[in-house]
N, C-alpha and C positions, 0 to 999 in steps of 0.2 A: 783725523777725526777729530773728536774735541769732548771733555768731560767738563759736565756743568759741576761745580759745588755750590752750594745754598748757603754764602756767606758773600760778605761785601769784601775787597781790596781792604778796605779801613774805615771802622767805625765813626760812624757822624752820627752828630749832635741833634736831639732833638730843637726843631726852631721853637723859639719863645711863641708867636703868632705864625699864622700864616701872611706869606708876603710875594706872593702871586708877582709881584715886581720882580723881586731878586730873582724868581724862579726864572722869568722873561730874561734876563740878564745872563743865568747859568745856562740858558738855551743855546748861547754862543758857543759856548765850551763843548756843545753838542754837535751841531749842526750850521757850524759856524766854519768860515773856510778854512781855520787851523785847529778846529773841532777834533774831540775824539771820533765823528765818524769817518773824518778825511783820515787820520791816521790808520782808523784800522782798516777801510780801505785799501789805502796805500801800500801797507805792509802784508795786507791778506792776499792781495792778488800779485802782490811780486813774489810772494812766496808760492802761490797756486803755479804762476806761470816761471819760477825758476830755472835757468836752462845751466847743464852741469851741475848738478845737486851732488853729485857723490865729489867731482873734484874741487868743488868749490864749496865744500859740507860746511866748515866755521862759519862762511856769511851767511848762508842759508839756515845756520842753526840759528844766527844771530835775529836775522831777519823774520823767523818762523818762531820763535820765542817773545820778540814783542809784539808782533801781534795778537798772540794768546792775550799777553797782559790786554794789550786795548780793547780788549771784549769786555774786559774787566771793569773797564774806564768809560766805556760806553754805559755801562750798566750803575756803575758809582754816579756818573754826572746824571743820568735818569732819576735814580733813585732821591738825589737832592733835590732835581727839578720839584717831581712829585710829595717832598716832602713840605716843603716851600708853598707849594698850592693846595695842600691836603686843607681845603677849606675854602671860603669862608661860607659863612651860612646857619641858620638852625640845625642842629644836628639830632633833633627829635624824629623818630618816623614821621611823626604826621603833623609835620609844619605845614602853616596854610600858605601855600602857592601864589595864592592872590594877593598876598601883604608884600610881593617883590623882595622876599628873603635873597635875592643876590643882587640887590640892586647897587653896590658897589662895585661888582664885576663889571659893569659896563666903561668905568674908567680904568681898568686897568692896561698895560701894555698891549700886553698876548690874550686879549678875548678866546681868542679860539680854544687855547689851551684849556679854556673852563668850557666853554659852550658846546666843543665838537670832542673832547679828549677829555670828560671828567676831571679833568688837572692833571693831566699825564704828559708825559716829555713826549717829543716827537721831533724825528730828524730832519729840523728846522734851526735858521740862528735867531736871535734874538727879534728881527723883526719879520717872524715866521715866514722867511724866504725858504724855501725848502733845497736841503743837500740833496747834492746829484752829483752822479759817475764825473763831472766834469773835474771834480777837483781828487781825480784817481791820476796818480802817474806811474808808469809802468812800462819801461822800455825794453827790456831785455837786456839791457847794459849793466852791468853791475856798477861800475863805476858813477854813472850818469844818475842810478836809481838811488844809490848809497847817497850822493850828493843832493839831491831832489830832499830824500829822508832827513838829513841835516838840518837842509833849510826848514821844512816843514816842523821840526823840532822846536828849533830856534823861533819862526814865528809861533809856535803853539804859548814857547815860553811869554814871550810879550804879552798876546793873547790872555793867556792866564792872569798876568801881572794887571793889565788894564780891569778884567773883570773883576778882581779882587778886590781893586781898588775904587771899586762903586758898591761895591758891597760892608756892610756892616751886621748882619746876620750872622750866626753862628754855625749854621749849616753850611751857607756856599762858600764862606771861607775856609772851612775845613775841607771840602773838596777841592778848593783851591789849593792850598796848601800840600796837601797831599799829590795833587798832579803835577805842583810845579815841582818837588822833590823828583818825584818818577820820570816829569817828562827831560828832568838835566842829566837823567840814568840814560835816557835815550839817546838824545843830543851827542853827550859823551861816548855814547857807545859806536854810533855810527861814525864821530869823527876819527874813533881809533879805528874803524874798519877803514877808511880814506887812508889815512898814514901805514896801516900794515902795508894797502893795495901800492901806494902810489908814494908814499917818504913823504907826502906834506906832512906837517906838523898841526891838522886843523884841528886840535882840541887848543891848542893855544888862543882860536876865538874865542872859545868858551869865558865868563857867563856872558852869553847874549841873552836878551840885551843885558849892561852891564851893572846886573845889581847882586850881590850876595843873598842866599837865602835867609842869612843869618839876621838880613831884617824883617824877616816875616815872619810874627809869632807861632803860627799855626805848621811851621815847617820846624821846629824846631826838636819836637818829640821825635819825625822821620830821623832826622840828621842824627840824632844821639843814640839812635836804635841803630845805625849804619846802614840805612834804606836806599843813601844813595852812591853807597858800595856794590851793591848787590844787583844780580841778573838775573830775574828768576826765568826758570825753563817751563813752566807749569809742564812737566810730563819729564819723563827719564829718558826722553827717546833725544834731546839736544844737548849731550855734554860737549860738541867739537867748539861749542861759542864760547869757549873757553882759550880756545884759539885767538881771538878776538879782546872780550872782555877778563884779561890774564892776571894772574898774581903779581905779575913784573911791573904793571901798571896801577898805577895810586889814585885815589881820590882828586877830585879838583879843586886848586886853589882857592881857600876862601870857605873850603868845606873842611867838617872833620877830619884828619888826616887817617889813614889807611888804604890798606891795598883792595883792589874789587876782587870781588868775588863770586864766580856764577852758583846758585843754587838751585838745584834738582825741586821740582814742585812748584806750588805757590806759597805767597807770605800768610800768614796766621787768619789777617783781617778780621773781619767780626760782623758781627749779627746784624740781616737783613731788617728791618725797624717795621713794625706793623705802620699798616697805612689805615687811618676810621673810614668808615662807610662814612657819604653824604646824601643821605636818604630824600633829601627835599631835591636832588639832584638825579636821582633814580640809580644811585651808584651807591651798591647794588640793589639788582631789582628781582624779583618782582616784590618777594613777601621775605625781608632779610631774615625775618626769626623760622622760618623755615626751612630756607637756605642754610643758614648755623645748624638747624639739625642735623639736614640731613649732610653737611661736609662733615660733620662729626662723629655720625654712624659709618662715615666711611674710613674716616680717619682710623675708629676703632676698630676695623673689619682690617685694616689695613695692618695692626701693632703684631 
């Protein structure tokens, strides 16, 4: 089972202005081939289908812990997309819809994000192609699956770098910076798992692509706080992951030095931002003032 925490894994700065084209680029990190829906889907079904869990517990615990983190990555990217899509238009409740208040939306990359989804994120890539099950690999063979996962994380690293290099807004860049650090952890973890199973020093292939995170300003605070050395279990039930991500292993060359550590639970994270209503687009609907009044009464009743 899973437990949900009402926080993001990282604090996201508010965008200076709506930027739906930046949101479209960020969609690639959600529903693209190497996006968070793909990493989530792979590790989720691999953990569900895992054979000999008790005999191979360290590897099962590793995949299960990373799967839990990927749930939060989907949430983080989705939130970034929604923040960048938070507009445009006249925010007043009585906007004149006959004056085409959303005229500019016809020229954005993913008009459907606004026209059908109210500016929200969806499981699709930057060209509105739907994410699908063909992007999930679960063979039942631990080495094949781990090797696929290593490839997936290295591909995702390249993926995030390319998206980062298209963006100038602070919100999308923060999403990329955090995920570059955490994706590096996951690639490193799968490399170490393969080394312990096969004796092949696959971690020497990292970083792939060949760029150190010290070249990405948005990565620096996460590196300085040691996020690149921590594997979170998101519960108390997977301590065996330390058999792979263990204290006798160290951070990758180029990253701040230190021993690897397993952390029971989740990172502190940051507050989930408030998304403003867009009343000309009927979000929310039907009468906002009545919805707010009802919500306020229900909130007080719950306290």
